[in-house]
N, C-alpha and C positions, 0 to 999 in steps of 0.2 A: 375449670372445671364447671359443668352447668349447675345453674341454681336449682335446687331441688327442695329447700325447706327442710323442715325436721320431721321426724316421725310422730313426736308429740304433738306438734302443731297440726299436722294432719289429723291425729286421733281427737284431738280439741275440736277440730272443725266439723269433724262427723259427728261427735257427741252433741254438739251445740246445735246442728241441723236436725237432730231428732229429739232433743229436749224441749217437746213442744210447749209444755207447761212452766218452761224456766225454774224448775225446782231443784235443779243440781243432780238429778238421777234420771235413769230411764227406766220406767215401769214396763210390765210386762207388754202392754200396748205398743209403747213407744220403741222397745226391743223387737217386736214382731214386725213392726215399720222398716226398723234398720235392716233386719235379716231379708226381708223380701226386696227390698230397694237395692241391696247390694249383689243379690243374685237374681237379675232380671229375667234370665232365661229359664230359670226354675219355677215350676208351679207347685209351691207348698201345699199339702193339705193341711187342715186345721191340727189334725193329730202329730203331723211331722213339726209343725211349728210349735205346738205344745212340748214336744219331747225336747227339742233344742233348747226351748227357754228353761225347762226344768233343769236339764244339765248346766245350763250356764249359771242359773240362780243357786244351783247346789255347789257347783264347783268353786264359784266366787263368792260364797256366802259371807266372808270378811269384807267385801266390799258392797253389800248391799246396805243402803241406809233407809231401813224401815220401808214405809210404803212409796218413798221416792223412788226407789229401784237401785239399779247398778250405778255407782258413781264414775266419774271421768276415770279415776285411777284404776277401777276395776275394768273398764273397757280398754284401757292401755295394757292392763296386763294380760287380758285374753289375746290382743295381737302379739304380746312379747312371747306368749305361750305357743304361739303358731297357729292359733284357731282361726286365723283370717290373713288376708295380705292387704296392708294398709294401703300401699300403692295401687293395687287393682280396685279396692273398694273406693277409694278417693277419686279415681278417674271415673268409676262406674256411676258415681253421685253427680259427676260433673261440677266438682268444687272448685274454687279458685283460690290457691294458697297466698299468691300475691296481693290480692285484694284484702285478704285476712290479716297478713302480715303487717299491711299499711296500717290497718285500723288498731291494732293492739298497742303500738308505740304511742299512737295518738291518745288512747284511753289512759295509757301509763302516765303521760304527759299532763294530762287535765288533772290527774288525782294528786300530782305533786307539785308543789310551788318552787321545787329547787331545780335551777337551770343544769346543776352538776348531774342530777338523776336523769334529766332529759337527755344530756349528752351520752351518759354512759349507755342508756337505752338505744341510742342512734347507733353506737359503736356495736353493742351486742348484736343489732339487728342486721348490720353489716356482715358480720361474722356469720351469723345463721344462714344469710343468703349466699354467701360464697363457699360455703364449707359443707361436706357431706353430712348425711343425717346423723350418722354415729357419733360424730364429734360433739354435738350440743344436746344429745339425748340425755336424760335424767341419770342413767345408771351407767354410761360409758362416755361422759363428756370431758373435754378438756378442762382442766382446772387452772392451770396457771397461764397467765399472758404471754411469758416467754415461748410457752409451747405453741401459741397461736403463730407467733414469728416463725419458728422453725416448720410449721406446718405450711405456711405460705412460700417459704423459701424452697421446701421440697417439693410442692406443686409446681413451682416454675422450673426445677431441674427436670421433673419427669416430662413436663410439656417440651422442654427443649430437646431432650432425648428421643421423643416420640416424633419430633419433627424432623431431627436430623435422620433417624433411622426411616422415615418414610420417604424422605428424598432420594436416600442411596439405594437406589434399585429395589425398593420396595421390601426391605429387611424385615419389617415388622409384619408378622404374619398373622392371618385369622385362620381358625379350624372351624368348621360347620358343625358347631356344638349342637345346633337345633335338630340335627339329623339324628341324634342319638337319644335314648332313654334318660332323662333326668335321673340321678340316683337318689333323688328326693334330699340332696345335702341340706341337713339342718343348719339353720344360721342363728347366731346369738339373738338377732332382733327378728327372728320369725322368716317368713318366706319371701322377703323382699329380695331383689335382684342383686346380691352383693357381689357376686362373680357375674358379669355379664352374660349374656347368651352366645356371644363371640369371643371364645378363646384366643387370647393374645399371645404369641411366642415371640420374646424379645431376642435380637441378636446379641449374644453375650461376649462374642470373642474380639469384637472391634475396637478401635481407638475410642470411639464416642461412648461406648459402654464403659471403658475403663476410666475416662473422665469423669462420667457419672458416679462411679463408685468413689473416686477419690473425693468428690465434693460432698456425697453421702455420708463418706467417713468423717468429714469435717463437721456436719449437721449431729452426727452421733456424738462427736466430742464436745457440741455445745450442750447436748443434754446431759452428757456425763459431768459437765462442769456447772451443773446447777447448783443452787444454794442449798439444796436438801434432797435428802434420798426420794422423798416423795415427788419432788419436781422432776428429777431424774427420770422416775419411773413414768410419769405423766408424758415426758417427752418421747421416750422410747415406745412407749404404747401408741402414741399419736403416729410417731414415723412408722411403725408396723401397720398399722390401720390403713394409712396412706398407700404404702407399697402394696399391701395386699388387695386393695382396691383397684390399682392398676396391674394387678396380676403380676407382681414381680415378687414371686413367692419365697424364692431364695433369701432375697435381702430382707424381706418381711419377717422370716425366721430368724434371721439374726436379730433382729430388734425385739422380737419377743421373748427369745432366749435371755437376752439382756435383762428385760423387765422381769423374767423370772428369778434371776440372780438378785435383783434389787428387791423383790417382795414375793420370797418363795412361797408364802402361803396364800396368796391372792389367787382366786380361781382364773380371771380373766386372761393373765399371760399364756398359762398352761393350755386353757382351751384354745387360744388362737394359735399357738404354736402347735398344736394338735391338727388344726384344720390346715395349716400350711404343710406339715409333714403329709397329711393324706393327699392333697393335690399334688404333691411332688412324688406320690407313689411309695412313700417308706411308711409302710402300714403298720408295722410293728413298733416304730417309734411313736407314731401317731396314737397308738392304742395306749402306750406308756405314759403320754403327755395327758390324755384323757383321764386316765386313772388317777393320775396326780390332782387334776382339776376336781374329779369325784371326791377324791379324799378331803381337798381343801373345802370343797362346797358342804361336805355332810359335817365337818368340824366346824364351820362357821355360821351353823345355825339357820335362822330364816333370811338372813342377808343375801344368801345365794340361791334361795329357794326356787325364784323365777327362772334360774338358769339349769337347774337339775334335769328336767326333762330333754333339754338340747344336748346336754352331756351324755345322758343315756343313749340318745339317738345317735350322736355321732361316734361314740364308742361302739355302738352296734355296727355302723357302716365301716369303721374302721377293721373291726373282727371280720366282717364280710370280705374286706379286702384282703385278709389272711386267709379265707376261706373258711373261717369258723363260723358258719351259718347257725348252727344249734345255739352256740354261745351268744350270738347277736340277738337271736330271738328273746333270749331272757332280758335283755337291756331295752329292747323296742316294748317289750309288755310293762316292764318298769315306767317307761316313758308315758305310755297310755294309760296306765293306773295314776300317775301323778298328775296328768293332764288328758283328761278324757276327750277333750276337743282337737287334741294334736292330730289332725288327719296325715300328717306326714309319717307320724310314728306308726300310725295304723297301717298306712300303705307298705311301709318297709316290713312291719310285722307280716303283712300278708303274704308278700313277696319272698321273705325269708322262709316262711312255712311251706309256701309252694316249692321252694329250693330244697327242702327236705322231704317232699313228698307227703305231706300232711293239708290235703288237698281242701278237705271240708273246713277245717279250721282256717285255712288261707282264704277261701271264699267269704267267711264271714267277716274278717278282717277287712278285707278290701271293700266289701258292700259297705261298711261302716265308714271307710276313708270317702268313698265315692258320695255316700250319703251328705258328708259334711263340705266336700268340695266335688260338686257335680262336673266341672270342667277338667279333672284331674286325668290327662290321658294316660299316663304311665299306670295308673292304677286300673283303669279301664283294660288295658293291655295284659296286665298280669292277671286280672280277674278272669279274662276270657281264656288264657292259658291254663288256669285252675280248672275252668269248666271244662274244657278239652279233655283235660287229664282225667276227669270224672265222667266222661262219656256224654255230656251235654252239648253236643256239636251245635245244633241249631242256635241256641242261645249263646254259645261262644262267637259264631260268626257275627251275630248282631253287635256284641259288646266290641269284637275286635273293630269291626266297622265304625263304632262310635268313637273309639280312640283314634282312627284314622280321620274321622270327620273333625276331630277337636285339633289334630295335629297332621296334616296331610303328609307330612316327611316322616313320619314315626316308623323307623327302620325295624324295630323289633316286632311292631303290629304287623307290618307289610309282611315281614318274614314268617313269622308265626302262624299268621293267616294263610299264607301259601303252603305252609307244612300241614295245615289242617284240611285245606282243599286237596293236597295229595293223598292224605289218608283217607278222605271220602271218594278218592277216584276221580274228582272233578279237575282233570290236568289242565285244560286250558285256562281256566281261572287261577291255577296255582301259577301256571307260567307267567300270567299278567302280573300277580303279586311280585314275583321275583324280579320281573322287569322294572317295576317301579322301586324295588329295593335298590337296583343297580343304577336307577336314574338319581338316587340321593347318594349311594355309596358305590363308585363304579368298580372298586377294586374288592368287592365281597365276593371272595371265591367260593364260598359255600351256597351264596344265592345264586351264582353262576352255574356251578354243578347242578344245583336243584332244578334250575330252570332247564337244563339239558335232559335231566331225567323226566320232568313233567312234559316237555315237547315230545319225548320219546313215548311216554304214555299216551299222548295225544295223538300219536301216529305220524307226527312231523319229523321224520327221521333225518332229514337233510339239516333241518334248522337244529336238531337235536345235537348233530355232529359239529355244526358251526359255534354251537354255544359250548361244547366240550373242550373245543380247540382253544377259545377264549379262556375257559379256565385253567387250561394247562400254560397258558401265558402267565397267568397270576401266581400259580403255585406249581410245583413240580412233584406233588405228593403221590405216592404209588396207586392209591385208589383212583386216581383220575387215568392212570395209564390202564389199569384193569377195565375201568369203564369204555375206554375208547376200544379196547380189545373186544369187549362185550359188544359194543355196536357193530363191530366187523362180523363177529359171529351171526348177529342177527340179520345182518346184510346178506350174508352167505345162505342162511336159511330161507330167507325171503325169496332169493334167486331160485333154490332148489323147488321151493313150492310153486314158483312161476313155472317151472319146468316139469310139470307133472306131480306136482304136490297135490293134496286135497285142500282145497280152499275152504276157510272157516273152521277147519278142525282144530280143536285145542292142543297145544304143544305138549301137553302132559295128562297123565291120568294119575289118580291116587289109588293105590291097590291096598286092599285090606291085608293087616299083619301076617294073617296065617299063609299068606302066599308068599311071604318072602322067607326065602330059606338062606342059611349061611353055609359056606364050603370052608371046612377046616376049624380048628379051635382058635386060630388068631382072628378070626373075622367077628367083629362086634355086632351083637344083635340090635335091631332097628330100634325098638323101645329103649334099650340100655343107652345107646348112643343119642337118643333124644334127651334123656335125663342128663346125662354127662354134659353134652352142649349147653344145657340150661345153666349147669353150675359154672362152666367154663365161662359163660358170658358174664356171669356175677363176678368172677375172678378178673375178667378183663376190666369191666367198668369200676371196680374197686381197686385194681393193681395190687391185690393182696398176694398174688402169686409172686410178685417181686418183692415182698416183705418176708424176710427170712423168719421161720418160726422159732430162731434162737432170741429174735427181739421181744418175742412174747415171753420167753422164759426170762429174758433179762428184766422186763418189766415187773415180772412176778418177784423176782429175788430181790431186786434193788429199790422198789417203792413200795411203801407201807400203806396200807389201806385201813381205816378204822372200821371195826365191827359194828354192826347196828342191827337192831330187832324191827325195824320197819316193814311195813308190808306183809310178810308171812309169818312174822312172830317168832321165827327161828334166826339163829344168829347168821349173818350174812355179811361179806365184804361188798356192801352195796354201793352205788356211786350214781349220781345224776347224770342226764345226758350230757349236759355241756361239759362236764368234767371228762367224761368218756371220750368226747370230741377231743379234748386236749391230748389224752392218750393215742388216739388214732392219728393225730398230726404228727407226734413223735414216731409212730411205727411206720407212717408214710410221708416222712419228711422230704422225701425226694419228689414229691409231687408239687406241680404249680398249683396256686390258689383255685383256680377255676376247675382243674381236674380233681382236686380235693372234695370240693363242693359236690361233684358228682358222686364221687366216692362215698361220700357220708350220707347222700340221699338214698344211694342204693343199699347200703348198710342198714340205714334206719327203717326202709320199706321191707327188706326181706329179713333181716336179723332181729333188729330191736323191737319191731312191731310183735313178733311171736314171743321174745324174753319178757317183754312188759305188755302183756295181754290186758292187764286192767287199766293201762294207762296212767300209772302213779308217777312216772317220769324217773324212776329209779330202777337199776339193774343188779342183777348178781354178777359181780365182774368175774369171778372165776369161772362160772358157767359160760359167760361171754368170751373169755379167752379159749375156752374148750371148744366153743362152737367154731370160732374162727380157727383154730390151728389146723384143721385137715384142708383147709383152701390156702393157707400160706405157702411160701417158697420152702424147699427143703425135701430130703428123702422121706417118703411115705411113712417108713418106720419111726422116723424122728417126729412126725408131725403127731402119730398117734401117742407116743411118749409124753410130748408136751401136753395134749389134750388130758391125758392121765394126770400128769402133774398139776395141771389147772384145777382139775376136780379135787386134788390132793390139797391143793394150796387153800381151798375152802375152810372156814373155821370148823365145820362138823366133821371134816375129815383129816384133821392135823394130827395122825397117829405115826406118820411117817413111812407107811409101806402100802396100806389097802384103804379102799374106799367103800362106803356103804353101797350095798347092792341096789338099794332103791334109787340112789344118786346116779349109779351108772346106769340104771333103767331109764330114769327121766332123762339123762343127757341123750341117750341113744334115740329116744323119742322126739326130744326137741330137735336134735340133728336132723332127723328125718322131716320134721315140721317145717324146717327152715329150708332144706336142700331138696326134699322130695315132696313138696306140699300136696301134691294130688293123691299120695298114697299115704299120708300119714296123719290126716285130721282125727279120724276116729282113734287111732292109736294112742295119741296124747291124751285123750280124755280118759282112757283105761287106767293110769298109772297115778292120777290124782288122788291124794289121801292114802297112798301105801304106807305100810308101817313096818315092812321088813327090816330086820336090825342087822342082818348077816353081812359079812364084809367081803370085798373082791379084790383079788390080787391083780397086777398089770398082765400077768397071762391069761386070767379068766376075762379081764376087760377086753383083751384082743380078740377073744372068741365072740363076745357080743358084739363087738365093733364091725368084725369081718364078715359076720352072718349076712350072705347074699339076699336073704328075704327079709329078714327083721332088722338088720344092722345098716352099715354103710359099706356094702359090697361093692359099691359104684366106684370104690376109689381107684382100682387099677385102671378102669376105662378113663378115668379122669386124668390120672398122671400119664396115660398114652396120648391124650389129646394136649397135654402141656407141652410135651415133648416134641410133637410133631405136626403141630396145627399151623406152624409156619412154612412147611415143606411144599415146595411147588412142585408140580409133576410136568416139567418141560412145557410143551404146547398143548398139552392136554386140557380139554374144555369140558364142563358138564353137559351131557345131552340133553338136560332139562332146562337148566336156568342160562346155559352159555357162558358162563363165567369161567375164568381160569379155575382149575382145581387146586385148592391150597388144603393141606392137611392129609387126610386119607382119601385114597380113591377106592371106589367100589365098583367093580367090574363084573357085569353079568356075564356068566359063563358061557350061555347059549347064543346069546344075540351079540355078546361082545360091545355092548355100549357102557360107558362109564359115568358115574355121577358122583356130584360131590357129596361129603359127609351130611351137609343140611337137608339136601333133597333126598338122601336116603334115609335118613330119620323121619322124615315126612312122608315116606312111601310113594314118592313121586317117581315115575317111569315115562320115558317118551311114549306119545300116543301112537306113534307108528309101529311099536313093539308090544303086540298084545299076546300075553302066553297064559297058561293056565296057573304057572309058577314062575317065579323069578329066583336064581341062586346066584348070590353074590360073594365074591371074593375080595377082601380088603388089601390094598397095599398101601404101607405108610410112606414109601417115596417110590421115585421112578426106578432106583437101583433095584429094589426087590421086584417090581414089575418085569424088569429086563433079565433078572436071573430066573424067574418062573417061566418066562418065555422061552428061555434057552434050556430049561429043563433041569437048572441047578437047584438042589434041594435046600431049603431055607432052615431046616432043622439044625 
């Protein structure tokens, strides 16, 4: 293992460099010099320096020694808390650890007349030079001499395994980790590189690895055979740390688990086991270990206070691994409160807030993280994404470019900047970004597909066709087949235009609603369809149509929720957003974590923002269930019944059969505010403060619900979309967008062109068909169209 010196030695060297008056403390002037020196590329204003120093001196008040300033122990604590990167700062200052390490033993030997002390110091120095920083740091060091022997032997075993696997056909593989966004993985000793940027994948099935495991087992046996439980714990923790540093995570986990058994209330083995489990993708188990670590840390008083922010951060990351982003936000906030200079916690908080659609709060947190760590590429990337979501596109482009300047192979920044250019119609620039993504990640099929679309937008049809074929080689998804079909249709249209078409003419025109007529009772109106399609889009992104409404009913009947009087002052079964997220996870248990994150974001933006209009963070759970019921899976009548039961479940309506009329009215208005926002803003204000005490039965509730003008009369159209929006109409393509028609087909009865439901809802017709009015008939399937063509009655 390369000589690296210890973390504490590096901090000591930095401290001595800036303790100009040698009084054992860093005053404000000395601290200002340190901040400027370790950030050479940043030009801080006097106000910024003052703000940083105020924060440091306030946060670490217990380490301030009068006028002398921040002590060495205080500076060490700031690095332990993640306020800076020791290795980066040490290198930026151009300090020489080896020279410093030579001086310290000499000073110690001069101070002592004992040759035994001199010898012991020499031995300790050798250990420090040959061993990783964690092993000799004050809080995580090796205590027993026997443990040093085990560590030395283990290093030899790992080195031997690495040599053998490297020789045998290159079995030891590296993955290009530098190409991906750093998750901001928080480490016990701050942001130094505990897991190297090159991820190592060991070959675990061969003979060499089996021999290694056998020899490792012997070392574990030596640790177990120690003279005391404390020494055995020391041995297993050291073994775990060495294995973890070499990225032998499965074996590292075994050691940390054994250490947990030996000292169940010690925070460190639980924390380390959680780290291993997270890297191995076992997020639920990682979360459980971090919760145990948190419990132990909180019970241990100040002993583990330095580690609490890191536990909170890693617990949040583990929750994000499960898709629980709202819950993760809570823990990131706790970490940032405990340690305001923890830039990684602020970055993760900002990213998580962006992930649930709370963009302004995300921007604030991410700007704070960048202020503390200006070269934080991931924070710049997520800040740019949040700015784009808020419509600040020009600033977003600048920030994306900054992320790319800091890390040229930053896939997320390149990919998202490509998407931004696409949104702005700058297709050539978008194509360039996707090309750069593919240069780093050649099998990124989404980048390949988007490259094809951007080339198409730029008018480079042949290049687009080639890019699409490449994407098809990477994945066989149906949307790629549709895209290729779309390209063929565009080619046909281009050929027709060159054979007598009108050059430069737009492919479609948008017709005012009054000119759109429907034929027959079965044909859906244009505006009604547009509204239903928006609700259907929400169903798709949340996957709630795959969640049976009976699960809502089961949640209400099987899980008790305490009544509170917070917020409105009336009794409510209210719940905090993170607890609501746990309920949603049970309802949508079939979703993968990343898909669940998208569902929570949509629910937060469309539903929770309306129900929690004052931003208290608490929601009326009964009302939430009632709002959710109409878009869940199940027969329409059953959805309405469960919505009514959810209102009945609320504390003020528990008479068994009827609900208050005012509650039914508020519910209908909220339902419209969530799903029909363009029609419902003024309506919601009208019912605030009503005091009608009359009661409403289920049959009376249905009248209110089904009202086509003031209720949720859109539901029949929505259920029609649910049952038919996967229907394909043979080879029929939309005459406007040229994509295959899926769902309903709307055929114009005079000119006989057909459009898809999306183009119909937007009022688009081909520019080649100009009429005073357009009369459309809807066909749910190709079979219906054939029957109509043959004159067969559909009644």
